[in-house]
N, C-alpha and C positions, 0 to 999 in steps of 0.2 A: 903600548899600543895604546889602547882605547880612552886614557885619559889626553896621551896629545893629538887624539882624532877629537875628546867633547872639548877641550880646548880649544883648538883650531874653530870649530865650529862656532863655542862662544863667542869668541872675536868678530867673526866675517859677524852674525849676526848683532851683538853692539858696537860695531864698527857702521854701519845702515842709520844707526840710530837718531847721531848728530843731524844727517842729509834732512829726518822724515822731519827732525825737530824746527830747520829750516823752513818749510816750507808754509807759504801764509795761510794754504788750506787746514795744512793738517794741525797747524798749531791753533790757529781759528785767529789770528792776527785780527782786532773790530777794526783797524782801523783803516785793512789794505781794502783798497778795489774789489782782489778780486772773491774775498772773505763776502765784501756785502754782496756781490756780483751773484753768486749759491745763494744769499740768505734771500734774496729776490728771488730766483729762479723755483727752489724750493717750499715757496710761500704761493706762486704762483702755478706748482704741478697741485699741491694741494688745495689749494684751492678750484682750482676746473674740476680736479676728484670730489672734489663737497658738493660744486655744484652739477656735476654729473648723477651723484649717490641721492641727492635732495629731488632733481627734476626723474629719479623710478621712480622715491620712494610721494612725492606728491602725486607722477601718476596714480600710483597703487591707491592712495585713498580716494581717490576723485571715482575711483573706479568703483571700489568698494561703497562707496559709500551713494554710488546713483545704482548700481545694483540693487539696493533693497530698500527702493523707492516702490510706490507703488502704479501699478500703468496705469496711464494715462487712460481715460474715455474712450478715445477711437480707437484706442487698443485691445480695448477687452474686449469690443465689438467685431472687430477685426479676428480675434481670437476665440471667438462662444465657437463650441463643442457643438456641430451642426449636426449630427447621426441622428439626435432623437426627434428631428423631419422629418427621417429619411421613411 
């Protein structure tokens, strides 16, 4: 009984393989319009993600660099400790 079930399952799994290889997307036929369109879509989405991550990285670098700069002279005067004059 087990052998019969195993053979039936094996037959079902292998019979669908021919249909999967016939698909232009699955077999990646380079001349197919579908494959070319999917490649362009993938490249576009990858570049969109990289642009967003690059923007976050650039903003982080900008904030880090400007946080290390000394205060301007007019800002130093406004943040002066005035308790010594009380």
